[in-house]
C-alpha positions in Angstrom: -24.2 -35.5 -17.5 -24.9 -39.1 -16.8 -28.4 -38.9 -18.4 -26.8 -37.2 -21.5 -24.3 -38.7 -23.9 -21.7 -36.3 -23.1 -19.6 -38.8 -20.4 -18.8 -40.9 -24.3 -16.4 -38.0 -25.2 -14.1 -38.6 -21.6 -13.2 -41.8 -22.7 -12.2 -40.9 -26.0 -8.8 -38.5 -25.8 -10.1 -35.5 -27.4 -11.9 -37.0 -30.4 -16.0 -36.4 -31.2 -18.8 -38.8 -30.5 -21.0 -38.9 -33.7 -24.3 -40.5 -33.4 -26.3 -41.0 -36.7 -29.2 -43.3 -35.1 -29.5 -43.3 -31.4 -31.5 -45.9 -31.2 -30.0 -48.5 -33.5 -26.6 -47.7 -32.9 -24.8 -50.4 -30.2 -23.2 -47.8 -27.9 -26.0 -45.8 -27.3 -28.7 -48.1 -28.2 -31.2 -48.8 -24.9 -29.5 -45.6 -23.3 -32.4 -44.1 -20.8 -32.0 -40.0 -22.1 -32.5 -41.4 -26.3 -36.4 -41.3 -25.4 -37.0 -39.0 -23.1 -34.7 -36.4 -24.6 -36.1 -37.7 -28.2 -32.0 -38.1 -29.1 -32.4 -39.4 -32.7 -29.1 -38.3 -34.2 -26.9 -36.9 -31.3 -22.9 -35.3 -32.0 -20.8 -34.2 -29.9 -17.2 -32.2 -29.6 -15.5 -32.1 -26.3 -14.1 -28.7 -24.5 -10.2 -29.1 -23.5 -8.2 -27.1 -21.2 -4.9 -26.5 -22.6 -3.7 -30.1 -21.0 -5.9 -31.9 -23.0 -8.4 -32.6 -20.2 -12.0 -32.8 -20.6 -14.2 -30.0 -19.6 -17.4 -30.4 -21.0 -19.0 -30.6 -24.6 -20.4 -28.8 -27.7 -23.1 -31.0 -28.6 -26.2 -31.0 -31.4 -29.4 -33.2 -31.0 -31.6 -33.8 -34.0 -34.9 -35.3 -32.9 -34.5 -37.8 -35.6 -32.0 -40.1 -37.1 -29.5 -38.1 -39.6 -26.2 -38.2 -41.4 -24.1 -35.8 -40.4 -22.4 -33.5 -43.2 -19.3 -32.5 -43.1 -20.2 -29.4 -43.2 -22.2 -30.3 -39.7 -18.8 -31.4 -38.6 -16.7 -28.7 -39.5 -18.4 -25.8 -37.5 -19.0 -28.1 -34.9 -15.4 -28.7 -34.5 -14.8 -25.0 -35.0 -17.3 -23.5 -32.1 -16.5 -26.0 -29.6 -12.6 -24.7 -30.6 -13.6 -21.1 -29.9 -15.4 -22.3 -26.8 -12.4 -24.2 -25.4 -10.6 -20.8 -26.5 -13.0 -18.6 -24.1 -12.7 -20.8 -21.0 -9.5 -20.9 -21.1 -9.1 -17.5 -21.5 -10.8 -16.5 -18.4 -9.7 -19.9 -16.4 -6.5 -17.6 -17.0 -7.6 -14.0 -16.4 -9.2 -14.9 -13.3 -5.4 -17.1 -12.0 -3.6 -13.6 -13.3 -5.4 -12.0 -11.4 -5.5 -13.9 -8.5 -1.6 -13.9 -8.9 -1.8 -10.3 -9.0 -3.7 -9.7 -6.0 -0.8 -11.9 -4.4 2.0 -10.2 -5.4 0.3 -6.4 -4.9 -0.6 -7.8 -1.0 2.8 -9.2 -1.0 4.6 -5.5 -2.0 2.0 -3.5 0.2 3.6 -6.1 3.4 6.9 -5.2 2.4 6.7 -1.6 1.8 4.7 -1.2 5.2 8.0 -3.2 6.7 10.0 -0.5 5.2 8.5 2.1 7.4 8.1 2.7 10.9 3.9 2.4 12.1 4.5 5.4 13.9 7.3 8.2 14.6 9.1 6.9 17.8 8.2 9.8 20.7 10.8 12.2 21.5 10.0 14.6 24.9 11.1 18.1 23.6 10.7 17.6 19.6 7.9 17.2 17.6 8.3 14.5 14.5 5.9 14.2 11.7 6.5 11.9 8.5 5.1 11.3 5.5 5.3 9.0 2.3 3.5 9.0 -0.9 4.7 6.2 -3.6 4.6 7.2 -7.3 1.4 7.9 -9.2 2.3 4.4 -11.5 2.0 2.6 -8.8 -2.2 1.9 -7.1 -3.0 -0.3 -4.3 -3.0 -3.1 -7.4 0.1 -2.9 -8.7 3.3 -5.1 -7.4 6.3 -2.9 -7.7 7.5 -1.6 -4.1 8.8 1.7 -3.6 12.8 2.4 -2.5 12.1 5.1 0.3 12.4 4.6 3.3 13.0 6.5 6.3 13.2 5.5 10.7 13.1 7.9 13.9 14.7 5.7 17.1 17.5 6.3 20.4 20.7 5.2 19.8 22.4 5.3 23.0 22.5 7.5 26.5 21.0 10.8 25.8 21.2 10.6 21.7 18.6 9.7 19.1 19.2 9.3 15.4 16.8 9.9 12.4 17.5 8.6 8.8 15.8 9.0 5.2 17.5 6.9 2.3 16.3 5.9 -1.4 17.2 3.0 -3.3 17.8 2.7 -7.0 14.8 1.5 -8.8 11.8 -0.1 -7.5 10.5 -3.8 -6.8 11.2 -6.9 -4.7 15.4 -6.3 -5.1 15.0 -2.6 -4.0 12.8 -3.2 -0.9 15.4 -6.1 0.1 18.1 -2.9 -0.3 15.8 -0.5 2.1 15.0 -3.0 4.0 19.2 -4.0 4.8 19.8 -0.5 4.7 17.4 0.3 7.6 18.1 -2.1 10.0 22.0 -2.2 9.2 21.4 1.1 10.8 19.6 0.8 13.4 22.4 -2.4 14.4 25.0 0.3 14.2 23.6 3.2 15.1 25.0 3.0 19.5 28.3 2.1 17.6 29.1 4.1 15.2 30.5 6.9 16.7 29.2 9.8 13.8 26.5 10.3 10.9 29.2 9.8 8.6 31.3 7.0 10.7 27.5 4.9 10.4 27.1 5.6 6.3 30.4 4.1 5.7 29.6 1.2 7.9 26.7 1.3 5.9 28.1 1.4 2.5 30.9 -1.8 4.0 27.6 -4.3 4.4 26.3 -3.1 1.4 28.7 -3.7 -0.9 29.5 -7.5 1.4 26.4 -8.4 0.9 26.4 -7.6 -3.2 23.4 -5.6 -3.0 21.9 -5.3 -6.5 21.1 -1.8 -5.7 23.1 1.7 -4.8 21.2 4.4 -2.6 21.3 7.5 -0.9 21.1 8.8 2.2 20.8 11.2 4.9 21.6 10.3 8.6 21.8 12.4 11.2 22.2 11.8 15.4 21.1 14.4 17.8 20.3 15.6 21.8 18.5 17.7 23.4 20.3 20.5 24.5 19.0 23.5 27.4 18.7 25.9 24.5 17.2 23.4 22.0 18.7 20.5 19.6 21.7 20.1 18.4 23.0 17.2 16.5 25.8 16.1 13.3 24.3 14.8 9.9 26.0 13.2 6.9 25.2 13.2 3.4 25.6 10.2 1.0 24.5 11.5 -2.3 21.8 12.4 -0.8 19.9 16.1 -1.3 20.7 18.1 1.7 18.4 19.0 4.4 16.7 22.1 4.9 16.9 23.9 8.2 14.0 26.2 8.6 14.9 29.2 11.4 11.9 30.2 13.7 12.0 33.5 11.6 11.4 32.1 8.7 14.6 31.8 6.4 15.9 28.7 5.1 19.0 27.3 4.5 20.5 24.2 2.9 22.2 21.5 5.5 25.0 19.3 4.8 28.0 18.6 2.8 27.6 16.6 -0.3 29.0 13.1 -0.2 29.4 9.8 -2.0 26.0 7.4 -2.4 26.5 3.9 -0.9 26.6 0.3 -2.4 29.0 1.1 -5.1 32.7 2.5 -3.9 34.6 1.4 -1.1 36.1 4.6 -0.4 33.1 7.1 0.0 33.6 11.5 0.9 31.5 11.5 3.5 31.6 14.8 6.1 29.7 15.4 9.3 28.4 18.4 9.8 27.6 19.7 13.2 23.8 22.0 13.3 21.4 23.2 15.9 17.8 24.2 15.9 16.7 26.7 18.4 13.0 26.6 19.8 10.8 27.7 16.8 13.6 25.7 14.0 12.6 22.8 12.2 14.8 20.5 10.0 13.4 18.3 7.2 14.6 15.6 5.7 13.8 14.4 2.1 14.1 12.5 -0.9 14.4 13.8 -4.4 10.7 12.5 -5.6 10.1 16.4 -3.8 12.7 17.9 -5.9 11.4 16.6 -9.4 7.9 16.7 -8.9 6.3 17.8 -12.2 2.7 17.7 -13.9 1.6 14.7 -15.4 2.4 14.5 -19.1 -0.1 16.0 -21.6 -1.6 17.7 -19.2 -0.1 20.8 -19.9 2.6 21.0 -22.6 3.3 24.1 -21.9 4.4 23.1 -18.1 5.2 19.3 -19.0 8.9 20.3 -17.6 8.3 22.6 -14.9 10.2 20.6 -12.3 9.7 21.3 -8.7 13.1 22.0 -7.6 15.1 22.6 -4.7 14.3 26.5 -4.2 10.9 26.0 -4.7 10.8 23.4 -2.0 13.3 25.6 -0.1 10.6 28.4 -0.9 7.5 26.3 0.5 9.4 25.3 3.6 10.1 29.1 4.2 6.0 29.6 3.7 5.4 26.9 6.5 7.0 29.4 8.9 5.6 28.7 12.9 3.8 25.8 11.9 5.0 23.0 13.7 5.8 19.2 12.5 2.9 18.1 11.0 1.0 20.9 9.8 4.5 21.7 7.8 5.1 17.9 6.2 0.6 19.5 6.0 1.8 22.0 4.1 4.1 20.8 1.8 2.3 17.5 0.7 -0.7 20.3 -0.6 2.2 22.5 -2.4 3.4 19.5 -4.1 0.0 18.0 -5.2 -1.0 21.3 -6.5 2.2 21.5 -8.9 1.7 17.8 -9.8 -1.8 17.7 -9.5 -2.4 14.6 -7.6 -0.1 12.5 -10.2 3.8 12.4 -8.9 6.2 11.3 -10.8 8.0 9.5 -8.0 8.1 8.1 -4.3 8.5 10.9 -2.2 9.6 10.5 1.1 9.7 13.7 3.9 10.1 13.9 7.7 10.6 16.6 10.1 12.0 17.5 13.3 10.9 20.3 14.9 11.7 22.2 18.5 8.3 23.4 19.7 9.7 27.8 20.9 8.3 26.3 24.3 11.0 24.1 24.4 
C-alpha cells in the first residue's frame, strides 16, 4: 500500500482522496509511484467496516491528468459502499459460523454430560441403552436435548436405574437434566424407595427454582436366587414395559405426578420381579410419539407410533438379549419415522439371561 496512494485514505475519516494531476498536486508531487505506475489522475474511496475503520480502498487510475466528473465520483462511491458491505457480510458470516460452531461444541459437550459414557456392569444382568436426538438437531445445531438416563450402584447389593425427560430443549433443559441426574445419584443410597427418591428430587427442583419440569421413571433392584427383584415409581412418565421370557408384554408402574411444579405429589411404589429370560424396558415419549416426516406421506402423516405399537415391537423381540432388543426397537422406530425423529428418544433395557 505504501507504493500507491491508498494510504492517504487512512487519515481522511472516511472521505475520498481525489487527485486530478498527480504530478502537480502538492500532496502527490514527487511521490515515488507516480512515474512507475503512470499515475496521471487518481480517485479513491475508502472501504470501511461498520465502525468506520478503513479496511482498504476502491480506486481508479488514469494515466493522464483529468477532472473527475460528478458521475464518476458517484459511481465510485456506490461501488466502494457495495464492496464494503460485501466484506462486512462475509466477515459477519464467518464470525457467526465460528460462534455457532462453538455453541454446537458446547451443546454436544453438555449433552454428553447427561448420559453415562457406558452403562455400569452388573453381574447377572445384561444392560443396554440408546439415545437418538430429534432430527431437527444435527451436529451443527446448538440445542441440547432434555432426555437422560443412568444406571448405578446404590448400597449393598442394590442398584438403581433412572430415565427422565425434561420439558423443552437448550441449555436450561440441560441444566435441569444434569441437576436431576446427579441429585438422584447423591440421594440414591439414602432414599428408602423410588417414590421417596423422586419426591426428594422434586423438593430439590422447586428449591432451586428449576426453569423446567420433568418426567422420570426410577427403579431400584437387586439380584435374587430366582432372578431380579425391584421396585419402580413413575413421575409423570410413561409406564415401563416388562417382556416375559415367553414374549408376553405388560405395563409396569402406576402413573404419578410430574416433577418440578407442585410441592405435594402422588407417587406409588410398585414391586416387580424378573425371572431368567425376562426384560425390563424404560423409555421416553420419543418412542411412543414417533411419526413419519411431515409431508412425506399425507395419508400417514399423523400415524403415531404409540404405546401399543412399542409393546408389539418389544414382544417381537422375544428371546433377544438387552443389546439385541435395543437394536431391534431402534430399527422398528427408524422404519416407522423413516429416519426422521420428531423428538429425542432414549431407551434403557435390563435383561436377566436364561442362565442367570
